N, C-alpha and C positions, 0 to 999 in steps of 0.2 A: 479303392477297391474297384475291380472291373465291373462293368455293367452286365446285367443279365440279358441274354438274347434267347429267342424262342423259335421253334419250328412246330408246325402242325401238319401231320400227314393224314389227310382226309381220305381214307381208303374205303374200298367197297365192303371189306369184311371187318375192319377195325379202324379206329381213330387213335392216333398216337400224338400226344402233346409232349414236347421235350424242352426243358429249360437248361441253359448252359451259361457259364461264366467265361467271357472272352479271355484267352491266354495270349494269343497272337493274332490280332485282326488282319494283319497283312497276309498271313498264310491261311487264315480261316480256322485256326485251332480254337476249340472251346472245351472247357471242362464240364462234363455233365453234372448238373445239380439235382435234377429230378425228372422223372418220366411218368406220364400217366397214360393209361390205355383204357379203351371202352369198346364194346361191340358196336359195329356200324349199322345204322338203320337209315333208310331214306336215300340210299345211293344204289346205283346200278351201273356197273362197268365204268366206275370212276366219275359218274355224273350224278348230280343231285336230282332226285325225282320226287322227293317229299321234303320240303324245306324245314317244316316243323320237326319232323323225326330226325333229320340230319342235324339240326341245331341242338336238339336234346343230346344226341350222341357226342357232339363236339363238346358241349358243356360238361358232360360226364367225364370226358378225358381230361379237360382242363382242371376240374376239381380233383381228379386222381393225381394230377401233376402238382397239387398243392395249392391250386387257385392263384399261383403267382402271376399267371398271364394277365389276369384282370387288374392286378396291382401294378403291372409293369407299363404304365403309361409312357409313351415316347420310346419304348424299347423296340428293337427290331424283331418283327414277327414274319417269318416266311411260311407260305402255304404251298403245298404241292398240287399240281394239276396234271391230269392225264385224261384218257377217254378217246373215243373214236373220232371226235371232232378235231383232233390235233392233226395238223399237216406241216410239212417242212420242205425247204428247198435251199439250194446253194445259189448265190448270186454274187455279182461284183459291181462296185460303183467307183467312179473316178471323179476327182475334183482337182482344180488347179489351186495351188497354195499361193495366194497373192500377198502374203505378208512380206515385209521388207527384208527380213533376215532369212526368210524361207524355212524357218524351223517349224516342224510339225508340233502342234500343241494338243492338249487334251480337248480343247474346244473344237479344233479342226476335226479330230477323230469323231467327236459327237455329231458333227455335221454330216460326216460320212454315214454314220449309223442312222441318222434321221432320214437321209436319202434312201438308205436300204429299206426303211420302213414304208416307203411310198409305193409299195407293190400294189398291183390291181388284185384286190381280194373281194370275196363275196360281201353282200350287204351286212351280214351278221358276223363277219370275220375281222379280227384285228391281230396285229403282230404282238406276240408275247416276248420273244427273245430275238435279238440280233447278236450273234456270237461271232466276232471276228476270227477268221481262220488264219489269214496272213495278209501282208501288205506288199505292194510293189511300188518302190520309190524311184522315179525317173528310170524305169526299166529294170531296176535291180529287184530280183525275185526273192521270196522267202523271208522277208522281214517280219519278225514276230512282234516287236515293240517299236513303233515308229516315233513315239513322242521324244522330242529332243534331237531328232535327226533332221538334216536339211534336205528338202526336196521341192521341186516345182510342181511335179505331177504325181499325185498319190492315188493308187487304186487299192481299195479294200475288198478282199474276198471274204464272204461271210456266210454263215449258216443261219437261215431265218426260219423261225417257228411261229406259226399262227394258230389261233383257236377261235371258237365261237364266242362272241361277246356275251350272249345270253347265258351260256354255260358258265363262263367266268363270273358273271354277275350272280348267278345262283350260288356258286361256291362261296364267293365273298359274303353274300347275304347270310348264309348259314353260319359262317364263322363270326362275322361282326355282330350278329344278333346276340352273341355271347359276351359282348362288351369288349371284344378284342379289336385292336386297330392293326390291320394288315399292312405291312410295308412293301411286300412284294409277292408275286406269284411266280413259282419256279416249276418248269417242266420236270416231272418226276424222274425220268431217266438221267437228266442232268444232275439232279440232286444225288441219286444213287451212285452215279459215276464219280462224283466228288468224294463220296464217302468211301468207295471201294478201290478206286484205281490210283496207282502211283504215277508220277510223271514219266517214269521209265516205260510203263505200260502204254501210255498215250503216244510216247515217242516211237515205240516199236510198231504200233498199230494193233488195235484191240477192239473187240465188240463187247459191250456190256449189255446183258439181257436180264432184266429184272422181272421175275414171274410173280406178280402180286395177286391179290385176291380177285380183282375184277378185270385187270388188264395185264398184258405183258409188254414191257417198255424196252425199247432198244436205243442204244447210242453207240456209234462207232467213231473211232479216232484214228487218224493217220498223221505221222510226223508231229504229234502233239496237238493237232487241231481236230475239232469236232467236224465230222464229214457227213453224218447221216443220223437222223432220229426218226423213230416211228413208234406208234402205240397200237398194239393189237388188242381188240376188245374181247380177249379170252384170258382167264386167269384161274387161280386155284378154286374159286367158287364153281366154275364149270366142271372141274374134276369131280368135286363132291356131288354136284347135280347129276352127273353121268352115273356115278356109283348108285345114287339113290334110285334113279330110273331103272338101272340094270338089275338091282336087287329087290326092287319094289319095297323100299324101306324109307323111313323118314329122312329128310335131308340131314338132320342133326346126327342121326346114327351113321349115315354114310360119311359125314365129315369126320367123325371119330374114328371110323375104320381107316380112312385115308391117313389121318394123322398118326395113328398107332402102328399101322401095318403097311402103309403105302409103299409100293415099289413099282417101277416102270419097266422092270426086266422080267417079264412073265415067264420066259423060257427056263428061268432058274427055280421056278416054283413047282413043286410036285403036284401032279394032277389031282390027287386026293387030299392035299393038305387043307386043313380047316383053321379058321381063325374065329375066336369066340369074343363076343361082346354082349355082356349081360347074360341072358339065358339062351341066346341064339348062337348058332354056328354058321359060318359063311365059307364058301369055297374061295380059298386064298388066291388060286391062280386066276379065277374069273375076275376077282376084284382087280388083280394086277393087270389083266388084259384090258380092262376098261380104262384104267389109269394110263397104261402105255399108249393106247390108241389116241387119247386126248393129248398126251404129251407129244406124241409124234406130230399131231396137227399143229400145235403151238410152235414147235421147233421148225416145222416146214414153212410156216408163215414167216418166221424170223429169217430163215434161209432165203426165201423168195424175196423178202423185203430188201435184204442186203444185195441180192443178185440184181434186182431192179435198179438199185442205186449204183451198181458196179463196184462195190467195195469188198465183197466177200473174199476175193482172191488176193486182197492187198492188206491182209491182217495177220502178219507172222506171229503176233502175240496171242492169237487164238481168241477164244471166247471166255468171258467171265460171267458166271451165273450167280444171281443173288435173288433176294425176295423169298417169301415163304414157300413158294412153289419149288424152289431149287432144293428144298430139304427132302423131297421124295427120293427114296433110295434108287440109285442108278440113273438119276437125271443127267449127271455129267457124262456118264458113259453113253447114254442114248444121244445126247447132244453132239458128242464127238462123231458119232456115226452119221447123223443127219446133216450136221453143219459142215462136216469134212474138215474140222480143225480141232486142235487140242483144246480142252475145256477144263476149267476148274471152278470150284465154288468159292465165293468171296464173302467176307464179313466186313462191316464198317471198320475203317482204320483211323480216320481223322478225328479221333476223340481222345481225351485225356481224363485223368482222375479215376473215380470209381465207376467205370463205364461197362463193367462186365454184363449188366442186364441188357445192354443194347448191342453187345458184340455178337449179334446174330443176323443172318441174312434178312430176316423179316423186318429189321429196323434200319436197313440201308437208306431208304428214302428219308426217314425222320432225321437221321444223323446228318445226311447231306443238306437238309433244310437248315439245320443248326449251323453248318458251315457257311451257307449263304448269308445267314443273319449275322454271324460273327465277322464275315468279310465286309459286309455292308456297314457294320458298326465302326470300322476303322476309317476315320474321316481324314486322316493325315494325307498330304500329297503323296501320290504313289504312282506306280507304273501300270502293270497289267490289271491290278485290282480296281483301278480308278473307274473302270467302265462298268463295274458291277451294278451301280445304281441304275444304269440304263435298263437292266433286266427287269426292274420293277415298274417301269413307266406305265405299263398296261394297267396297273392298279390305280394310279392317279386318273388315267383316262376313263376307266370304267366308273370310278366314283363320281367324276364330273358329269358323265353322261346320265347316270342313273341316280344322282342326288345322294350318294352316301356321305358326302362331305369329306374334305381333305384336311 
């Protein structure tokens, strides 16, 4: 029987724990076994601000998942990370292959990745991911998988993601206080992209925009390779907070109004239309105008981020929206207008079995984390997937530095 693997999405508004049984580790396919969800406390914009409260929320989600995580000693557990502390850049490193037969090995590729990690970062920063984009073998461009090929001079072009060590430590602490052993930390837009995008999408060129509760995460792909990532510290919670402020109403009421009646196309709402919640009535157009203003801000940040990276005009596949914030009516229409590219809403794809409960945009990150755990659980010799374990090396490093135990 296949081993169980797990993902924990520690979000600003909710914690999702997901358990799955590996079907195809090489491709990262897993059959969903159980899902647990709990309201999130102790987090702000993707970062832990109250460890005890965050731990209690994570524990509640684990229990709702059946408590299997605590029993799964030695199982792969992936945890998502986001927040304003995340930064990324593209780089390239070159090494001479001095082996007698000149064949590029997995070990040689890991040496390239290790060199890419030696960037000059701030005192509290460390590399989370080194994602190879392509390789150049003795001047031959565009090599996707160099292992097994012969070359004397090898250049790796990679996308490097870094984050604040203290923030990662806080996240790991909140999760591992629940008795869970974390095997890897995964940048949330990478997790969401694995859940929602097809290889054809990446090959054509596409932007994945995940509008979560505390952050909006971006990942762009060209010719199958990751080219840009960014985390915008604005999400669905800010939408609700704006409505609460504008209507002078409690946050919980504003959040319900957003979820039940939220639309970001205010021009389509009649001036005198009213929406009712409980015993009170609210002006529907005013609520929509508040949501539209914040949605425009988020999408403009996403547009500017892609422009600064020089990728927005190189994405014929357009934009793919996911995350709970994408469920606001008209969000795809507004995104097309602001981003200047065709846009669609996506749900998680890379799941099997009775997965209907998680086939919704708000579960994209959790499903993507399950993919990474399933992929990492496949220990056989392999090509592209063999580098997956390097994604989790920051976990080991943080544990060593701060005494979590490995």
